[in-house]
N, C-alpha and C positions, 0 to 999 in steps of 0.2 A: 620345653620338649621340641625336638626337631622331627621332621618327617623324612623318611628315607624310602627308596623303592629298590627292592631286590628282584632281579629278573634272571631266570636260568633258561638256557636254550638248548635244543637238540642240535646236532650237527647240520640238520636240514634247514635250520632257522626257526623251527616251530618253538613257540614259547611253552616251556614246561612249568614255569613258576613265575608269578607276577604278584608280589606281596608288598604291602606297605608296612613299614616298621616305624614305631615311635621310639625315640631314644633321647636321652639327655645330652649326649655328646657323640662324637665320631667313634670313639673307642667302644662305647656301649652298642652303637649301631652295628659296627663291624662284628663284635662278638655275637650279637643276636642273629645277624645274617649268617655267620658261619655255623651257628647252632641249628638254624632252620634248614640250611643246606644239608648238614649232616643227618638231621632227623628224617629228611625226605630222600636221603641217599643220592643227592645231586651235587655233592662237593667236587666230583671229578668232571662235571659238565661245564660248558661255557656259562659263565655267570658274571653279573655286575651288580654293584650296589652304588646308588647315587643319592646325593642329598637333594633338597628342594631346589637348589640353584643349578642342579645338573652336574655338580662336581663328582668325579669318580672317586669312590672310597675304597672299593674292593673290586678286583677284576681277575678273572681266570679264563683262559682260552683253551 
C-alpha cells in the first residue's frame, strides 16, 4: 500500500482539503482522489495528488 496526499486550494491559496489516501497503486489512488473531490464538490478547484516521493499523479489548475 502506498501513501498519497490530495490537496485542494481556493484561488486565494487557502487550503480547502488536505487528505491522505492509501492505495495499492497509482490508478487506485487517482480514482480515490477523484471520488473524494467529487464528494466534497471540489473537482473544479485547483488540486493536486502526489505520492510519497512527491511525484505528481493528478493536477488541475
